[in-house]
C-alpha positions as CSV (number, residue, x, y, z in Angstrom):
1,M,52.4,-107.1,-14.8
2,E,49.1,-109.6,-14.8
3,V,49.0,-109.3,-11.0
4,E,48.7,-105.5,-11.6
5,R,46.3,-105.8,-14.7
6,E,44.0,-107.9,-12.0
7,R,44.3,-105.6,-9.1
8,L,43.1,-102.9,-11.3
9,Q,40.1,-104.9,-13.2
10,L,39.3,-105.6,-9.2
11,E,39.2,-102.0,-8.4
12,R,37.2,-100.9,-11.4
13,E,34.8,-103.6,-10.5
14,R,34.7,-102.4,-6.9
15,L,34.3,-98.7,-7.7
16,Q,31.5,-99.6,-9.7
17,V,29.8,-101.3,-6.9
18,E,30.4,-98.2,-4.8
19,R,29.2,-95.9,-7.7
20,E,25.7,-97.8,-7.8
21,R,25.6,-97.8,-4.0
22,L,25.7,-94.1,-4.3
23,R,23.2,-94.0,-7.0
24,L,20.9,-95.9,-5.0
25,L,21.6,-93.9,-2.0
26,L,20.8,-91.0,-4.0
27,L,17.6,-92.1,-5.6
28,R,16.3,-93.3,-1.7
29,H,17.3,-89.8,-0.7
30,S,15.4,-88.2,-3.5
31,E,12.4,-90.3,-2.7
32,R,12.1,-89.3,1.0
33,V,12.6,-85.6,-0.2
34,D,9.7,-86.3,-2.3
35,S,7.7,-88.0,0.3
36,S,8.7,-85.4,2.9
37,F,7.2,-82.3,0.3
38,N,3.9,-84.7,-0.5
39,L,3.0,-84.6,3.4
40,P,-0.5,-83.2,4.3
41,P,-0.2,-80.0,6.4
42,Q,-0.5,-80.9,10.2
43,Q,-4.3,-80.2,11.1
44,G,-4.4,-78.5,14.5
45,P,-7.0,-76.4,16.8
46,P,-6.9,-72.7,15.6
47,S,-4.5,-70.3,17.7
48,S,-3.5,-67.0,17.3
49,S,-1.5,-66.2,14.6
50,T,1.9,-65.7,16.7
51,S,1.8,-69.7,17.9
52,S,0.6,-70.9,14.7
53,L,3.7,-69.4,12.9
54,S,5.9,-70.7,15.5
55,S,4.6,-73.8,15.4
56,T,4.5,-74.1,11.2
57,H,8.4,-72.5,11.5
58,D,9.6,-75.4,14.1
59,G,7.9,-78.1,12.0
60,H,10.0,-76.6,8.9
61,R,12.9,-76.8,10.9
62,E,12.5,-80.5,12.1
63,K,11.9,-81.1,8.3
64,D,14.8,-79.3,7.1
65,S,16.7,-81.3,9.6
66,K,15.7,-84.6,8.4
67,C,16.2,-83.5,4.6
68,W,20.1,-82.1,5.7
69,M,21.0,-85.7,7.5
70,P,20.9,-87.7,4.3
71,L,22.7,-85.3,2.6
72,V,25.4,-85.2,5.2
73,D,25.6,-88.8,4.9
74,L,25.7,-88.8,0.9
75,E,28.8,-86.3,1.5
76,T,30.4,-87.9,3.9
77,E,30.0,-91.4,1.3
78,R,31.1,-89.0,-1.5
79,L,34.3,-88.0,0.8
80,K,35.2,-92.2,1.5
81,L,34.8,-92.4,-2.1
82,E,37.2,-89.8,-3.2
83,K,39.8,-90.9,-0.2
84,E,39.7,-94.2,-1.5
85,R,40.4,-93.2,-5.3
86,V,43.4,-90.8,-3.8
87,Q,44.7,-93.8,-2.1
88,L,44.5,-96.1,-5.4
89,E,46.0,-93.2,-7.1
90,K,49.1,-93.3,-4.8
91,E,49.2,-96.8,-5.0
92,R,48.9,-96.9,-8.9
93,L,51.8,-93.9,-8.8
94,Q,53.8,-96.3,-6.3
95,F,53.7,-99.3,-8.6
96,F,54.6,-96.9,-11.7
97,K,58.0,-95.7,-9.8
98,F,58.6,-99.1,-9.0
99,E,58.0,-100.6,-12.5
100,A,60.4,-97.8,-13.6
101,G,62.5,-98.3,-11.3
102,R,62.9,-102.3,-12.4
103,L,63.2,-101.2,-15.9
104,Q,65.9,-98.8,-15.2
105,I,67.8,-101.8,-13.3
106,E,67.1,-104.0,-16.6
107,R,68.1,-101.1,-19.0
108,E,71.5,-101.2,-16.8
109,R,71.8,-104.7,-17.2
110,L,71.5,-104.6,-21.1
111,Q,74.2,-101.9,-21.4
112,V,76.4,-104.1,-19.1
113,E,76.0,-106.8,-21.0
114,K,76.3,-105.2,-24.8
115,E,79.7,-103.7,-23.1
116,R,80.6,-107.3,-22.4
117,M,79.7,-108.6,-25.7
118,Q,81.6,-105.6,-27.6
119,L,84.7,-106.6,-25.2
120,H,84.5,-110.4,-26.2
121,K,84.3,-109.4,-30.1
122,D,87.4,-106.9,-29.3
123,H,89.3,-109.4,-27.6
124,Q,88.6,-112.1,-30.2
125,G,89.5,-109.6,-33.2
126,H,93.0,-109.2,-32.0
């Protein structure tokens, strides 16, 4: 039982570290997004409106893909954490099943002991 308590405490600490790491990733991501929005517009030679529109559009697409990568990384990280949490929950349930089985065996052992004591008592009474 003490081992399980220690294991759960270690797991809590590990999840706290993971939460902090995720928080830092989010913070770093928000700083990147802020800095990408604060970039000065690209200066170029004046050209026809069609080519300037397409170059601006390509620039936005490039920025968008750069912004999406950290989001994808964060989502991947979140999914990994969720998978670990589910795995931990499975292990906890397995432990509780084991503990329930152990308690059932102990209860049966006590019942047998009680019956044995009763038989012994009945035998002495006669």
